[in-house]
N, C-alpha and C positions, 0 to 999 in steps of 0.2 A: 653823896651821889653823886659819881661824875656826871657832868652832861653828855647826854646821845646827842643831841641838837639843840643849837641855839641859834638867836637873831641876836644881830646888836643893831639900832638905831635903823631899824627896817622902815625903807617908806615907798610907794608906789604914788604915781600921778597918770590920772588918764587926761592931757590937758591940762584945765586948770584945775579938776578933781583931786584932790587928794584922797585917795581909797584907803590909804595905811598912812600914819602920819607917827614915824620915830617909834616905833614897837620894838621891846624889849623880851625877850622870851629864851626859858630855858625848859628844857624836857630831860628828865633823867632817865637812864634806861628802867625799864618795866615800871613805870610811871604812867598813871589814866591822869589827862590832865582835860579840862572842860573848856571851850572859849564861848562864852554867853556875849548875845545880844541881839539887838533889834534886826530886821529886814533891812539891808544899806548901810548896817555898821562899818562894813569893811572885812567880816570874820571869813567869807567864802574869799576873798583877795588874798587874805594873810594865807590861809591853807593852800591858796595856789603856789605862794612866792614860797612858801616851805618844801613844796613838792618840787619845784623847780618846774615847775607848769608854767607861771609867769615869771619876767625878769624883774628885777629891784628897781626901782628908780636909782636908790641910794641905799646905802648900808649893806651888813655883811650875815651869812648863814656860815654856820659852821657845822659840821656831823663829826662828833669826835674831835680829831685834830686836823679836820680836810674844811678848806678854805673853800666854799662851792663858788664863791663870786666869779672867778676867775673860767669858769671851766664853760667850753665852747656845748653848744645845743647836744652834738654825739656823746659828748663826756658826761654831760648832765643828765641826758638819757639812761647812759648806761648805770650811773651812779642811780638813778632812782628803781630802774628796774631790779638792782639786787640789795637796794636798801630800805623800798617804801611801797608801804599796801596801801592801794586805795580805795575808799567804799564812798559807795555815794548815794545820796537820797530817792535818784530816780534809777538805780541798780544798774542801769547802763549796759546789761546782760544783751547777748548777740542772738535776737530771733529766734535763728534758723539753727541754731546749734544746741544739742542736747548741754543739760547741766555741767557734766562731766566734760565736754568740749570748751566749754565756757571758761570752766576753771582751767584747764590745761594751754588755755589760748597764749598768755603769757608765757608760757616754756617753748615756744615756735623758734624763737631766735636764739633760745640757747642751744650749745651744741647736745644734745642728747638723743636713745633713742627715742621710737615711737613710744616702746615696752615702757622705757622710765618716765616718760610724761605721763602717761598713763595711771604708773601705780601711784607717783605722785599727785595726782588729781586725787583720785580714790582716796587717799590718805587724808586729803584737806577737806573731801565732802563726809568724809567718816567724822571728821573733827567739828562738824557743825552740823552732824546727827543726817545728814542727806545720803547715807552711801544708797539705801536703796530707792533712791530718785535720781540717780546718775545717768538715767537714758531719758531722763523729760526733758522737754523745752519749755522755756518759760512760761508759755501759754500755757502750759497745763499744773503750772505750782503757784502757789498763795505769794502774795506778798511780802510774808513771813519767810518764805521756802526762796523766794528769789535772793532777797537780801541774804541769808544765809549761804547762796550761791557766790553771791558780790564779794561774800567775806573770805569763803573759801577760796575763790580765784585774789583776793590780796594776800593770801597766807603763801601761796604757791610757790613763790621764790623767797621764802624763810625769810620774811623783812624783819628788821630790828623796829623798825615803828610805823605804824597804820594811822592813817588821816582820813578820819570818817566825817564826811560834811552830812548833817541833820541826817545821821544811821537811822533813826525812827521815826522819821517827818512823815513817811507813806504809809505809817503802819497804825494800826490800832494799840490801843493803850498794852493788851495783854499781851500780845506781839513784839511790841516795843521791850515790853520789860525782859523779853524771851533773849532778846538781840543783847541788852545790856548785860544779863546772868551770863551772854554766851562771850561776852569781852571781857569779862572779869576771870570766866574759864581759861579762855586762851590766854592770857596773861600769864594766868599760874603756868599753865602747860607750855607755853613757849616765850615766856622773857620778854614778850613785844610790850613794846610801850604804845599808848594811845593817845592820839591826839583828838577830840571830838569838838566839831562846831554844833551850837546846837542854840536855841532859844528858850527850851523845855529845862525848869528848874528840877524837874523828875530826875529828868537824864544826866544834869550835871551834878545832884546830888550822890550818884553812884562813881564820880570821879575821885581822886586823890588831894586834885588842886582846882579850883574855879578862879578862871580868868575873866575881865568884863571888857568890853569893846563897845565904843561909841563913838560915832564921826571920826572913824579910822584910828581913835587912841586907845591901845589894850593896855590895862590895867589890872591889879589885882583886890581892888578896893584899899589898900596900903600905900598906893605911889604907882608905878610902872612894875609890871610883871617880870 
């Protein structure tokens, strides 16, 4: 399979602290990859680099054939909006908005009618099984339902890659399993690839490939990933 996203000799330093050291990574279209490691190993920093939320100190990131290293902040934001979906452990929903409005929120910079936004947001909520909860605010949703809303929001721009940071970390085991099954379902339906950051062996077991990170170094157990 051809690479969807790749990183070469990726490094990130915060002063004298090397959060990511010479990480090499390839993600194929439609692949589910898990990155495992303890707290402080550099996993979340790596995800932020791949999403363009942080700038690498050194190294290159390519999306298909596009080198992202030279993009300015505006171009990087446009690339991320068009190609990447983000799912966070803490959901990051806007409490004053309904589930439908939260899902539609990333579409407001896109030139489309209010009806088109609503229809697309409703379709994404339907994909995650929350069509009947569209008008509920986050405070009226369970943790699992809030994460489903966050996943629907990540899907709304039809991304080719979803980056999920500890997507089951705030959920009980049953609900977490439901979210992981949903990832498999969405991969089959949309063809999107997933990169999951996790410290949980059970989460990693659902991935096609598991990479491990320790002290900023990314490896697959057989050398550099």
